[in-house]
C-alpha positions as CSV (number, residue, x, y, z in Angstrom):
1,M,110.1,100.4,38.5
2,S,108.8,99.2,41.8
3,L,110.6,100.2,45.0
4,K,111.1,96.6,45.9
5,K,112.9,95.7,42.6
6,G,115.0,98.9,42.7
7,L,116.3,98.3,46.3
8,T,116.9,94.6,45.6
9,K,119.0,95.3,42.5
10,T,120.9,98.2,44.1
11,F,121.6,97.2,47.7
12,G,122.4,94.1,49.6
13,G,122.8,93.1,53.3
14,K,119.2,92.7,54.2
15,S,117.9,91.1,57.4
16,K,114.4,90.0,58.4
17,V,112.1,92.2,60.5
18,Q,108.5,91.9,61.4
19,K,106.2,91.9,58.4
20,S,103.3,94.3,57.8
21,T,100.6,94.7,55.2
22,S,101.2,98.1,53.6
23,Y,103.8,98.8,50.9
24,L,104.6,101.6,48.5
25,T,105.5,100.7,45.0
26,L,105.1,102.5,41.7
27,D,102.8,99.6,40.7
28,N,100.6,100.5,43.7
29,P,101.2,104.3,44.3
30,E,98.4,104.6,46.7
31,G,100.0,102.1,49.1
32,W,101.4,104.8,51.3
33,L,97.9,105.7,52.4
34,T,96.8,102.3,53.6
35,G,97.7,99.7,56.2
36,D,99.7,100.1,59.3
37,A,101.7,103.1,58.2
38,M,98.6,105.4,58.6
39,S,98.1,105.9,62.2
40,L,94.6,106.4,63.7
41,S,95.5,109.8,65.2
42,T,96.5,111.2,61.8
43,D,93.3,109.9,60.2
44,K,91.3,111.5,63.0
45,A,93.2,114.7,62.8
46,M,92.5,115.1,59.1
47,K,88.7,114.9,59.9
48,V,89.1,118.2,61.8
49,S,88.3,120.8,59.1
50,T,90.9,123.3,60.2
51,V,93.7,120.7,60.2
52,N,92.6,119.4,56.8
53,R,92.6,122.9,55.3
54,C,96.0,123.8,56.8
55,V,97.5,120.6,55.4
56,E,96.0,121.2,52.0
57,I,97.2,124.8,51.9
58,R,100.8,124.0,53.0
59,S,101.1,121.1,50.6
60,N,99.5,122.9,47.6
61,T,101.6,126.1,48.0
62,I,104.8,124.0,47.9
63,A,103.7,121.8,45.1
64,V,102.8,124.6,42.6
65,L,106.2,126.4,42.9
66,P,108.2,126.2,39.7
67,V,111.6,124.5,40.2
68,Y,114.7,125.5,38.2
69,I,118.5,125.1,38.2
70,M,120.5,128.3,38.6
71,D,124.2,129.1,38.1
72,E,125.3,131.0,41.2
73,K,128.0,133.0,39.4
74,T,126.0,134.1,36.3
75,K,122.5,133.8,37.9
76,E,121.5,132.1,34.6
77,R,118.6,129.6,34.7
78,L,119.5,126.3,33.0
79,S,116.3,125.2,31.4
80,D,117.9,122.2,29.7
81,H,119.6,120.7,32.7
82,R,119.5,116.9,33.0
83,L,117.6,117.2,36.4
84,G,114.6,118.7,34.5
85,K,113.4,115.2,33.9
86,V,112.6,114.6,37.6
87,L,112.3,118.2,38.9
88,W,109.8,119.6,36.4
89,G,109.0,116.6,34.3
90,R,107.9,113.5,36.3
91,A,109.4,112.6,39.6
92,N,108.8,108.9,38.9
93,E,106.8,106.6,36.7
94,A,103.6,107.0,38.8
95,M,103.8,110.6,40.0
96,T,103.9,114.0,38.4
97,T,106.1,116.6,40.2
98,F,103.0,118.2,41.7
99,D,101.9,114.8,43.2
100,Y,105.4,114.1,44.5
101,E,105.9,117.5,46.1
102,K,102.5,117.5,47.6
103,L,102.9,114.1,49.1
104,Q,106.2,114.9,50.6
105,Q,104.9,118.1,52.3
106,V,102.0,116.1,53.7
107,N,104.4,113.5,55.1
108,R,106.5,116.3,56.6
109,D,103.6,117.9,58.3
110,L,101.7,114.9,59.4
111,R,104.5,112.4,60.1
112,G,107.3,114.9,60.9
113,N,109.6,113.5,58.1
114,A,109.5,113.0,54.4
115,Y,111.9,110.6,52.8
116,T,112.7,110.1,49.1
117,W,114.9,107.4,47.6
118,I,117.0,108.7,44.8
119,H,117.1,106.0,42.1
120,R,120.3,106.8,40.1
121,S,121.7,105.6,36.8
122,K,124.4,103.0,37.4
123,S,126.6,104.4,34.6
124,T,126.4,108.1,35.3
125,G,125.1,108.5,38.9
126,Y,122.4,110.9,37.7
127,P,119.0,110.7,39.4
128,E,116.5,109.0,37.2
129,E,113.5,108.8,39.6
130,L,112.5,110.2,43.0
131,I,110.5,107.6,44.9
132,P,108.8,108.6,48.2
133,L,109.3,106.2,51.1
134,P,106.6,105.7,53.8
135,P,108.0,107.7,56.8
136,D,106.9,105.1,59.4
137,Y,109.3,102.6,57.9
138,V,112.4,104.7,57.6
139,S,114.8,105.5,60.4
140,P,118.0,107.6,60.4
141,Y,121.0,105.8,61.8
142,V,124.5,107.0,62.7
143,D,127.2,104.3,62.8
144,G,130.2,104.1,65.0
145,R,132.3,106.2,62.6
146,G,129.7,109.0,62.7
147,K,128.4,108.3,59.2
148,L,124.7,108.8,58.6
149,W,122.6,106.0,57.0
150,Y,118.9,105.4,56.6
151,I,117.4,102.1,57.5
152,F,114.3,101.1,55.4
153,F,112.0,98.4,56.7
154,N,110.2,96.8,53.8
155,P,106.6,96.3,55.2
156,E,105.7,93.8,52.5
157,T,108.7,91.4,52.6
158,G,109.9,92.1,56.2
159,E,113.4,93.0,54.9
160,K,115.7,95.7,56.2
161,T,117.8,97.8,53.8
162,K,120.7,100.1,54.7
163,I,120.8,103.1,52.4
164,P,123.6,105.8,52.2
165,S,122.4,109.2,53.2
166,V,123.5,110.6,49.8
167,N,120.7,108.5,48.2
168,I,117.9,109.8,50.5
169,L,116.3,113.2,50.4
170,H,115.1,114.0,53.9
171,Y,112.8,116.9,54.6
172,K,112.2,117.2,58.3
173,A,109.9,119.2,60.5
174,F,110.9,120.8,63.8
175,S,113.7,118.7,65.3
176,T,115.4,118.6,68.6
177,D,118.4,116.5,67.4
178,G,118.8,117.5,63.7
179,L,118.2,113.9,62.6
180,K,114.5,113.3,62.9
181,G,111.6,115.7,62.8
182,I,108.6,116.0,65.1
183,S,105.3,116.3,63.4
184,I,103.0,119.2,63.8
185,L,100.3,116.8,64.9
186,K,102.4,115.6,67.8
187,R,103.3,119.1,68.9
188,A,99.7,120.3,68.6
189,S,98.1,117.1,69.9
190,Q,96.3,118.7,72.8
191,V,94.8,121.5,70.7
192,I,93.7,119.0,68.0
193,E,92.3,116.6,70.5
194,T,90.3,119.5,72.0
195,A,89.0,120.3,68.5
196,Q,88.1,116.6,68.0
197,S,86.2,116.5,71.3
198,A,84.3,119.7,70.5
199,Q,83.5,118.2,67.1
200,S,82.3,115.0,68.8
201,Y,80.3,117.1,71.3
202,E,78.6,119.0,68.5
203,Q,77.8,115.8,66.6
204,A,76.4,114.2,69.8
205,M,74.3,117.3,70.4
206,Y,72.6,116.8,67.1
207,D,72.4,113.0,67.4
208,N,70.7,113.4,70.8
209,G,68.1,115.8,69.5
210,G,69.8,119.2,69.9
211,R,68.4,119.5,73.4
212,P,70.0,119.4,76.8
213,S,70.1,116.1,78.6
214,G,68.2,115.9,81.8
215,V,66.4,113.7,84.4
216,L,62.9,112.1,84.1
217,T,61.3,111.8,87.5
218,A,58.1,109.9,88.3
219,D,55.8,109.7,91.3
220,T,55.2,106.0,90.7
221,D,57.5,103.1,91.5
222,L,59.7,102.2,88.5
223,S,61.9,99.5,90.1
224,G,60.1,96.5,88.6
225,T,60.0,94.9,85.2
226,K,57.6,95.2,82.3
227,E,56.6,92.7,79.6
228,I,56.4,94.2,76.1
229,T,55.4,92.7,72.8
230,D,57.1,93.8,69.5
231,E,55.4,94.1,66.1
232,F,56.1,90.5,65.4
233,G,54.3,89.2,68.5
234,N,57.6,88.4,70.4
235,K,57.4,89.1,74.1
236,T,60.4,90.3,76.1
237,T,60.8,91.5,79.7
238,V,62.7,94.8,80.4
239,R,63.2,97.0,83.4
240,K,60.6,99.7,83.7
241,K,63.3,102.4,83.8
242,D,65.0,101.1,80.6
243,Y,61.6,101.0,78.9
244,L,60.8,104.6,79.9
245,R,64.2,105.8,78.7
246,Q,63.8,104.0,75.3
247,E,60.4,105.3,74.7
248,W,61.5,108.9,75.5
249,E,64.5,108.7,73.2
250,R,62.4,107.1,70.5
251,V,60.1,110.1,70.5
252,H,62.5,113.0,71.2
253,A,66.0,111.9,70.2
254,G,67.6,112.8,66.8
255,P,67.7,116.0,64.7
256,S,64.3,115.4,63.2
257,N,62.7,115.2,66.6
258,S,64.2,118.4,68.0
259,F,62.0,120.8,69.9
260,R,58.9,118.5,69.7
261,V,56.4,119.0,72.4
262,A,56.7,116.4,75.2
263,V,53.5,115.0,76.7
264,L,54.1,113.6,80.1
265,D,51.8,111.4,82.1
266,L,51.8,109.2,85.2
267,G,53.3,112.2,87.2
268,L,56.5,112.3,85.0
269,K,58.6,115.5,85.2
270,Y,61.5,116.5,83.0
271,Q,64.3,118.5,84.5
272,P,67.3,119.6,82.2
273,I,70.6,119.6,84.0
274,A,73.3,120.1,81.3
275,M,74.8,123.5,80.2
276,T,73.5,125.0,77.0
277,N,75.8,126.1,74.1
278,A,75.5,129.7,75.3
279,D,76.7,128.7,78.7
280,V,79.9,127.2,77.4
281,Q,80.3,129.9,74.7
282,F,80.5,127.2,72.1
283,V,80.9,129.4,69.1
284,E,83.5,131.6,70.6
285,S,85.6,128.7,71.8
286,S,85.3,127.2,68.3
287,E,86.9,130.3,66.8
288,L,89.7,130.1,69.4
289,R,90.4,126.4,68.5
290,V,90.7,127.4,64.8
291,A,93.2,130.1,65.6
292,D,95.2,127.7,67.8
293,V,95.5,125.1,65.0
294,C,96.4,127.8,62.5
295,R,99.2,129.0,64.8
296,F,100.8,125.5,64.9
297,F,100.6,125.2,61.1
298,G,101.7,128.8,60.5
299,V,98.6,129.5,58.3
300,P,96.7,132.8,58.5
301,P,93.1,132.2,59.7
302,H,91.6,133.8,56.6
303,M,93.1,131.0,54.5
304,V,91.0,128.5,56.3
305,F,87.9,130.7,55.9
306,A,87.9,132.0,59.4
307,G,88.5,135.2,61.2
308,K,87.9,138.8,59.9
309,Q,87.9,139.2,56.2
310,S,89.6,142.4,55.1
311,Y,91.4,142.7,51.7
312,Q,94.3,144.8,53.0
313,S,94.9,142.7,56.1
314,N,94.4,139.4,54.3
315,E,96.9,140.5,51.6
316,Q,99.5,141.4,54.3
317,N,98.9,138.1,56.1
318,S,99.3,136.2,52.8
319,L,102.7,137.9,52.3
320,E,103.7,137.0,55.9
321,Y,102.7,133.4,55.3
322,V,105.1,133.3,52.3
323,K,107.9,134.9,54.2
324,Y,107.6,133.2,57.6
325,T,106.0,129.8,56.8
326,L,106.6,128.9,53.1
327,Q,110.1,130.4,52.7
328,P,111.7,128.3,55.5
329,D,110.2,125.1,54.0
330,V,111.4,126.0,50.5
331,T,114.9,126.9,51.8
332,Q,115.2,123.5,53.4
333,R,114.2,121.7,50.2
334,E,116.5,123.8,48.1
335,Q,119.5,123.0,50.2
336,E,118.7,119.3,50.5
337,D,118.0,119.0,46.7
338,T,121.2,120.9,45.8
339,H,123.4,118.8,48.0
340,K,122.1,115.4,46.9
341,L,120.7,115.7,43.4
342,L,123.6,117.7,41.9
343,L,127.0,116.0,41.4
344,P,130.2,117.3,43.0
345,S,131.4,118.6,39.7
346,E,128.3,120.9,39.6
347,S,129.2,122.8,42.8
348,G,128.4,126.1,41.3
349,L,124.8,125.2,40.6
350,R,121.8,125.5,42.8
351,V,118.3,123.9,42.8
352,R,115.9,126.8,43.3
353,R,112.1,127.4,43.5
354,E,110.4,130.5,42.1
355,M,108.9,132.4,45.0
356,K,107.7,135.4,43.0
357,V,104.6,133.3,42.2
358,Y,103.2,134.4,45.6
359,L,104.8,137.8,45.9
360,R,102.9,139.4,43.1
361,G,100.4,142.0,44.0
362,D,97.4,143.2,42.0
363,T,97.8,144.1,38.3
364,A,98.5,147.9,38.9
365,A,101.1,147.2,41.6
366,Q,102.8,144.5,39.4
367,A,102.9,146.9,36.4
368,S,104.4,149.6,38.6
369,W,107.0,147.2,39.9
370,Y,108.0,146.1,36.4
371,K,108.3,149.7,35.2
372,S,110.5,150.6,38.2
373,M,112.8,147.6,37.7
374,R,113.2,148.3,33.9
375,E,113.9,152.0,34.4
376,C,116.7,151.3,36.8
377,G,118.2,148.7,34.5
378,V,117.5,145.6,36.6
379,Y,115.1,144.0,34.2
380,S,115.0,144.0,30.4
381,T,111.8,143.6,28.4
382,D,112.6,139.9,27.9
383,D,113.1,139.5,31.6
384,I,109.7,140.9,32.3
385,R,108.1,138.8,29.6
386,G,109.7,135.7,31.0
387,L,108.2,136.4,34.4
388,E,104.8,136.6,32.7
389,D,105.4,133.3,30.7
390,L,105.8,135.2,27.4
391,G,108.4,134.6,24.8
392,E,111.3,136.9,23.8
393,V,110.9,139.8,21.3
394,P,113.5,141.4,18.9
395,G,115.6,143.9,20.9
396,G,114.0,142.8,24.2
397,D,117.3,141.9,25.9
398,G,118.5,145.6,26.1
399,R,118.6,147.4,29.4
400,Y,118.1,151.1,30.0
401,A,118.9,153.6,32.8
402,S,117.8,157.2,33.5
403,W,120.2,160.0,32.5
404,N,119.3,161.8,35.8
405,Y,121.6,159.5,37.8
406,G,125.3,158.6,37.6
407,P,128.0,156.9,39.6
408,L,129.2,158.6,42.7
409,D,132.8,158.4,41.8
410,K,132.1,160.5,38.7
411,W,129.6,162.9,40.3
412,S,131.8,166.0,40.1
413,E,132.6,165.4,36.5
414,L,129.1,164.7,35.5
415,S,127.8,167.8,37.4
416,V,130.1,170.1,35.4
417,I,129.0,168.5,32.1
418,R,125.3,168.9,33.1
419,A,125.9,172.5,34.1
420,L,127.8,173.5,31.0
421,G,126.0,171.3,28.6
422,K,129.2,169.9,27.3
423,D,132.4,168.2,28.5
424,P,135.1,170.9,29.3
425,N,137.9,168.4,28.6
426,Q,136.6,167.6,25.1
427,K,138.7,169.3,22.4
428,Q,136.8,171.6,20.1
429,E,136.9,170.8,16.4
430,G,138.5,173.3,14.0
């Protein structure tokens, strides 16, 4: 189903707005990446390697998390719940759940907001598809009665649609009003623009020959013009200064001409006047820019292949990324999904994401953890096998606990039994 058809069939009350050229439909799923909705600043920012890597990491780590429905009272996972069709099946006709989750996290980071239209069954109200909306064409709106709506501007038809908040999933970045998020790019614009300028400087350095710019001085008068003939016999008149500059750049500009020996005649002298890379500590400042961008995205430098590489410190930084960067994003999604995807009659259920995917250590540490949890009765054999994507085994649902421990309220009684080797209150036979 295209977004256009779905909104037309479901909602009314449209009004004309200015038309555009980009449109998201399931017939054209890449439409969100083209046209007016993609601003030049976002496009340029993604050309900075650190920004690109941070966006990839944040979106991928969200997209790979398994999603499940849990009963809050029993803590049971409902693998056959009806939402499985859109949460771990396909979000919509064109997108897998991975594609959908990744796209929405990219929109959240780069645009500040990620919006999803919940296409529901008319007969049951159950979500049938989750369709991302281009963030630049959606705006939250609070009416005079304090009710929240979302206004969608169709960039293809120029129509405006008023959608109830219950039918829009809204994942927002940092917000000052709680209604609309502010993108990381906007908050980190100065740092990213500095990185862009440094990247442009580095490119210009190579384009201009990898040598410092300078001044050519001559003992002769260069104020007049000169007539030159090209390879086809055409004659043109140019200023002597321009001709000298062109000839110098023809011989010495460009990466392939770097460090060539300059032969000067007619009293020409070359004097460099620009700072060298060492003077401006180019390499050191580049590392600082990487760290600054990583701070805004909440991504450890080692994940963007920068900084010091130490297994122990990197492992700790990865855990901190999960706790302080990933977990807040996941919590926001879980709360929004639970509130709008589940029906009021399912108030005891929660949409959850499995975070243990990133909290596992090495094999030895994981085995030690499983052993400890089984010995204290928290996990059964089947529980452990389930976490390792293995099936159940006969007798695997039993739980065990050590005889060396007992409840505090029976400590005195159990101490006597352990000391005597028998229960003093038990009647002897015969």
